[in-house]
VODO-786107 format. One record per residue: y, z, x negated of N, C-alpha, C in turn. Coordinates in steps of 0.1 Angstrom, whole numbers, plus 5000, padded with zeros to 4 digits. Layout:
VODO-786107
YZXYZXYZX...
end
This chain:
VODO-786107
794752147915794052027921794851907918794251807911794951687908794651577918795651477919795451367928794651257921794751137926793951027921794450987907793550977897793950947884793350817879794050757869793550637863793450657848792350627843792050647829792250527820792850547809793050437799794350367800794950337788796150267786795950137780796950047782796949917775797549927761798649997760799350017747800350137749800750187737801750287736802850247727804050247731805250197723806350307724806250397715807250507714807150587727808250607734808250687747807750607759807350477757806850397767805350367766804650387777803250357778803050257788802050167785801750047794800350057799800050037811798750037817798649927827797449887830797249777840797749827854798349737861798949777874797849817884798249927891797349977902798049947915797349957926797949937939798850047943799850017951800750117957801550197947801950127936802750197926804250157929805150257929806550237933807450257920808550177920809550187910810150337910810250397898810750527896809950637902808650597905807650697910807350797899807150927902806851027893805351027889805051047876803651047872803451167863802151207862801751307852800751237843800951257830800151197820799351307812798051297811797151397805796551327792796651397781795951357769794551407769793751377758792351407758792051557759793051647755792851787756793351847769793851757778794251807791795751847792796451837780797851867781798651767789799451827797800151737807801651707803802051577805803451537803803951477816805251487818805751417830806351287826806351187835806951057832807350997846807850877845808150797857807950657855807750577866807550437865808850367862808950297852810250237849810250077851809050027852808949877854807549847860807549747868806349707875806249547875805149497870804949357871803649327878803249207879802049167886800749227880800749247867799549287860799749427854800949467850801149597843802149687849802049817845803049917849803549977836804849997834805450057823805950197827805550297819805850437822806750497811807750577816808650637807808150787805807850827793807250957790808351057786808451167793809451267790808851367780808851327767808251407757807751317746806951377737806451297726805151227731804751117723803551047726802351097717802551207710801551267701800351307710799151257706797951287713797551197723798451097726798050997737797250887730796050867735795150757729794950657740794650537736794450427745793250457755792150517750790950527759790950667766791450767761791250897767792450957774793450877777794650927784794450897799794750997807794750977822796150977828796350897838797650897845797450917860798251017865798251047879799551007885799450917895800650877903800850967915802051027916802351127926802851077939803250947939803750887952805050937956805850987947807251037951808151017939809451007941810350997929810551137923811151137911811451267905812451347913812151477916812951557925813451687918814551737922815051867917815051967928814552087925814552197935816052247935816752247946818152287946818252417955819252497951819552617958820852677952821452767960822652837954822252927943820952957942820453047932820552977918820852847918820952777905822152827897823152877904824352927898824053037888824553027876824253127865822953097858822352987860821052957854821152847844820252837834820152737824818852667825818952527826817752447828817652347816816452297814816352187804816852057810816751947803817251817808816451767820815251817823814451767834814651867846815451967845815652057856814652177856813952197845813052307844813652427838813452547844814152667838813852687824814852727816814652757802815352887798815652967808816253097806815353217808814053187809813053287811812853337825813553277834813453317849812653217856812053247868811353147875812253047882811652937887812452837894813252897906814352837909815052887921814152887933814352997941813553007953814052927964813452807967813952717976812852607980812952557992812052457996812752317997814052317992814852197992814652117979814151997980813951907969814751777971815551737961816351617963815951517952815951387955815751287946816851277935816451287923817451297912818251167910817651057915818250927913819550907921819550967933820750967941821250827944822450827950823150697953824650717951825350607946826750617946827250637960828450707961828950737975829350607982829050597994829450488003830950478003831550368000833050368000833650398014832850368024833350388038833450538041832550618034832450758036833450838027834050778018834950848008836250888015836651008011838051048014838951038002840050978003840850947992841351077985841151087972841551207965843051227964843551347968845051367968845351507963844451597961844751737958844951757943846151797939846451817925845651937919845051907907844352017900845252057888845652177887846452227876845452277865845552207854844652247842845352337833846652357834847452437825847752367812847352237810847552157798848652067801849852077795850951997798850751847796849951807786849751667784848951597795848151687802847351637814848151647827848651767829849351797842850651717843851351707832852651637833852551487833851651427826851651277824850351217828849251287829847951227832847151317842847851337853847351437863845951417868845151527868843851527873843851567888843151487896843151497911841651537915841551627925840251677930839451557935838251537930837451427934837551307925838351317914838551207905837551217894837251107887836451097875837351057864837651147855838651127844837951167831837451067823836751087811837651127800837051197790837751227777837251127766838051047761837650957750838051027737837051047729837251127717836651057705836551127694835851077682835251197675834351167665833651267658834651367651834551497653835351587647836651627655836951557665838051587674837751697684838751777688838451897697838251867711837351767715837151737729836351857736835551927729834852037735835752147738836652177729837652287731838552247743838952127744839752087756839052097769837752047769836952057781836752197785836452287776836352437779837652487784838752447779840052497783840252457798839952327801840052287815839252367824837952387820837052467828837652607831838252677821838752807822839952817831840752707831842152717837842252637849841352547852841552447863841552527877842552487885842652547898843452447907843152457920843752377930844952457936846152407935847252487940847252517955846552427963846552437977845352517982844552567973843352647977843052757968842552867973842152987965840752977960839952877965838552867961838352827946837552907939837352867925836452747923836452687912835552577909834252627905833152557910831852577905831652477894831052517883830852427871829452377870829152247869827852197865828052127852827352177842827552137828826252067823826351947819825151867814825351827800824451867791824551827777823451737773823851627766822851527762822951497747821951547740821951517726822951597717823551697722824451777714823751877706824451937696823852037687823852167694822952257689822852387695824152467694824852457683826152537682827152487693827152357697828052317707827652377720826352377723825952447736826352587736826152657725826552797724828052817726828852727721830252737723830652737737830052647745830352637759829852767766828652807763828052927770828953047767829453067755830253177751831653167758832153047759833453017765833353057780832253017786832053057801831953207802831253267793831053417794832453487792833253447782834553507780835453487792835453377798836353347809835853407822834653457822834053517834833553427845833353297841832853197851831353167849830653237840829253197837828453207850828753307859827953317871828153207881829153127878829453007887829152877880828252887869827952767861826452737863826152607864824752557863824652467851823752497841823752427829822452357828822552227823821352137820821452097805820552147797820652127783819552037778819851917773818951837766819551817752819151907743819851917730819351807720819851817708819551707699818051707695817451827696816051827692815051797704815651767715814851727727814551587726813451537733813151397733814351317738814651207731815851127735815651067749814451037753814250977766814651077777814651207774814951307784816451297788817251247779818751237781819051137793818151047796818450957807818351027821817551137821817451217834818451327835818851387824819751497824821051487833821851377832822951367840822651347855821451287858821051267872820651407878819951487870819651627876820951697878821951687869823151767870823951717882824051587884824751537896824051567909822751567909822051607921822351747925822351837915822751977918824251987923825051907917826451907921826651857935825951757939825951697952825551797963824451877959824051977969825052087971825652137960826652237961827952197968828352067965829552017971829451977985828351897989828351838002827451918012826551998007825752088015826352228017826952278006827552418006829052418005829652298006831152288007831852357995831452337983832052397971832852297964833852337956834552247947833852247934833252137930832452127918833152047907833152107895833652037884832452007874832151877872831051837864831551787850830951847840831151807826829951747821830051617816828951547811829251517796828451567787828751547773827351537765827151437757828051337753827451207758828351127766827851007772827450897762827950907750827550817739826050837736825550957736824150987733823350937744823750947757823050887768822950737766823950667763823950527761823050487750823050567739822150537728820650537732820350637741818950647746818650527755819650487763819450367771819150247763819850237752819650117743818250127736817850247732816550267726815450217736815550257748814450217758814550067761815750007761815849867764815249787752815449837740814849767728813349767729812849887732811349897733810749807743811549787754811049697765811249557762811849517751812049387747813049307755814049377761815049317769816149247760816749137766817749067758818949157756819349177744820549267742821849207746822849287749824149247751825049297740826249327742827249367732826649487724826749487711826349597702824849637704824049547710822649577712822349657725823449697733823249767745822749667756821949727766821449637776822549577785822349467791823349397799823649477812822749567816823049647828823749787824824349797812824949927809826049957819826849857823827949877832827449937845826449877851825949917864825250057863824550077851823950207849824950327849826050297841827050397840827750427854827950317861828550327874827650407884826350397882825450477891825650627889826150667877826450807875827850837879828850767874830250797876830650787891830050697899830350687913829750787922829050887916828550997924829551117924830751087921831851187921832851147933833451247939834451217949834351317961835051277971835051357984834551267995833851328004833251248015833651308029833651228039833951278052832851378057833251478064832251568070831951688061832651688049832451808039833751838033833951968032835252018025835052028010833852008005833552017991833951887984833851887971834151777963833551787949833351667943832851667929833951597920834451667911835451617901834651607888834751487882833851457870834651437858834251507847834951477834833851447824833551317822832551277812833251277798832551327788833051327774832251217766832951137759832251037751832951027737832151017727832751007713832650857710833850797707833950657704833450627690832450547688831950517674833150457666833450507655834450467646835850467653836050557663837250567670837650437677836750357680837050217685837050227701838150217706838350227721837850097728837649987720837149867726835549857725834949967720833449967719832949967733831749907735831249887749831250017758830950127752830850257760832150297766833250317757834550347764835150237771834850107767835449997774834849987788833549997790833049987804833350117812833350227805833650357812835050347818836050287810837350277815837550187827836650087829836650007840836150077853835250167851834650237862835450357867835950437858836650557861838050537864838750647869840150637873841050687862840950627850841750657839840950717828841650767818841050837806842050917799841451027793842251107784841851077770842651017762842350967748842851067738841951117729842351207718842651117706843751157699844351077688844051147675843451077665843151147653844451167644845451087646846651107638847351237642847351257656847951387661847151507656845851487656844951597652845251637637845451527629845651557615847051617612847951607622849251677621849051827626847851867630847651997634848052027649848151917657848551927671847351947679847252047687846252067698846852087711846352027722845351917721845951787717845251707709845851577704845751467714846351487726846251387736847151267733846651147732847551037729848451007741849650987738850650977749850550837756850250737749850350597755848950547760847850557753846550507758846050587770846450717771845950797782846550757795845750777806846150727819845350797830846050827841845450877853845850787865844850707870845250607880845550667894845050787896845250857909846450947908847150957897848251057895849351037906849650917909850750887918850550947932849250957936848951007949848751157950848851227939848651367939849851457934850951387932852151457927853351437937854351517935855551497943855751617952856651607962857051717971855751767979855651897979854451947987853251957979853151887967851951887959852251947945853251897938853751957925855251987926856051887924857551907925858151767927859251757933859851637936860251547924860451607913860851537901859751497892858451527896857351507887857151357883857251267893856951127890858051067880859251107883860351047875860351107861860051237859859951297846858851237838857651217844856551167837856851017833857450937841857750807838858750797827859750877827860750877816860250927803859351027803858751077791857850967785857150897793856250787788857150677782858150637789859050527784859650567771860150697770860850737758859950747746858750797749857750817738857250677733857150577743856850447739857850387729859150417732860150367724860150437710859750557710859550627697858650557688857450507694856550437686857150317679857950247687858550117682859550157671860350267673861350307663860650347650859550417651858750467639858250347631857750247638857350127631858450057624859650057630860749997624861150077611861150217613861550307602860650287590859350257593858350237582858750117574859450027579859849897572861149907565862249957573863549957567864050097562863250197565863650337561864350407573864150537574864750607586866250617584866750617572868250627570868950507575868250397576868950267581868950257596868350347603868250347618869650367624869750317636871050347643871050497648872150537652872250677657871350697669871350597678870450617690868950617686868550537676867150537672866850667665867750727658867550857652867350967662868050957674867851047685866351037690865850917691864550897696863450957686863750937672862950997662862851147665863951217667864051357669863251387682863451307693862751327705861251327703860851227696859351207694858751337687859451387676858951507670858851627679859951637687859951757696858951737707858751617712857751597722856351637717856051597705854751627700854551777697855651837691855551977687855752077698856452037709856752137720856052107733855851977736855151937748853651927747853251837737851851817735851151947730851752007719851152117713851152237722850052307723849952437730848752507726848752637727847552717723846452697733845152717729844052707738844152807749844752917747844853017758846253007766847052907762848352897769848052817782848252887793848052827806849352807813849852687811851252657817851152607831852052657839852152617853852752477853852652407864853252267865854752287865855352397870856752417869857252427855856452507847856852527832856752387825855652307828855552177822856752087825857152077837858251997841859552047835859752177835860952227829861052197814859852207808859852167793860152017792859651937801859951797800861451767801862151837810863551817811864351867799863851967792864552017780864351907769863251837769863051727760863951607763864051577776864951467780866351487777866751617776868151657773868551617759867551587751867851547737868351407737868251327748868651197750869951197759870851097756872051087765871551057780872351097789871951077803871850927807872650847800872650707803871350637798870550707790869250657786868150687796868350777806867350817815867350717827866950597824867050487835865950497845864850577842863750597852863850717861864950787860865050907867866150897878865950937890866950937901868151017897869350957898870551037895870651167902870151177914870251307921869351407914868251367908867351457901867951497888868651407882869351437869870451547872871151537882872251627886871651767889870451767894869751897898869051967887868351887878867451947868867851927854868751837851869151817837869751947831869151997820869652127815870752107806871452217803872652207795872252227780871152287777870752307764869352247762869052187750867752127747866952217737865752187736864952257726865352207712865152287702865552247689864452177682
end
């Protein structure tokens, strides 16, 4: 049984259809669009003016004619049926089952648009998440409830790193496992298979909810996919008190779809042709992560984005960095050296790290060790630049020590196998072995009491 329908369109422009405005039409209202054969497509109201309504079609416009197309306004926003039964299931980008099973048995429907968390209701994140990756745990610590993106480039192993974090992530102060919500936007089929097989091998597939809008899906669908994923995550975290880890990949494809729609609508472009509201649109997604009062659950978010031409100043990574609490940057030069994970030591940052490490959380020496490693590796970069000009043989004895430290840092601290799950104690002990390559008088960022307690007698070779 259909509701009230309106027949006829004013024009069709790609995934956008325009019709004369009808009464009682709401912004982001869900619609059903029927072509002349009765085939139904889903869409939503994306713009309303005095005379016209613009609809966003989730699918192709094949078969939509000006005269024979009918539009049914449903009087409600797009909603997602939520239930604990979503765990272990695979949905398309609109939240519809694509694994051959029926929809989750539930009467709970949530608006996929959601809202950023009210700052007053937020609980400050402080729980350390051990990922088993030294480059992250030691120097760019991930905190429960944080949003920490991975800035990567084409061909870099960001998917492998994300899968490793999913396999190994745990909260040291809790025995509860993470529930994973995985959202794919515009990625290839083999990438989605990689994640599915990785979840199967690690035994976490039954705790994963997947939303897949692959490269062959309508690009307009990618704008809904992360919203469906975050809606499911909010239900599991704040209604069922679960620890939820959300992986969003690839945010660059999401922004490309946003630019496509903006261009069709004739909006004034901003940097690189992206709409001027790109910042606020990204914030509406990223700010749906965190911890809130009245719930023991949390949403920790790891968006993945590939930087066009490895340009970290590109609008997508640039604006993402302003919104999120740091970034993990993958370095192509390290990758070409055969180092995995190729986490760049200097551009990477975790702004919440200081509040999740130290006595009772990781170890008393964590802050000082991380600060000294960062300072020493920064000096390595300067010495390498100097060596490129005057030659390494002309360096001072102290600078040659730093060259040796830099090579050991990259080969022993940053490099580790995908299945190597290091504890935070192992990571910090390895950091001390590296610092032992330097004279004690060079360790200006470490408390002397900690040097006396942890400085080893032998260093790594």
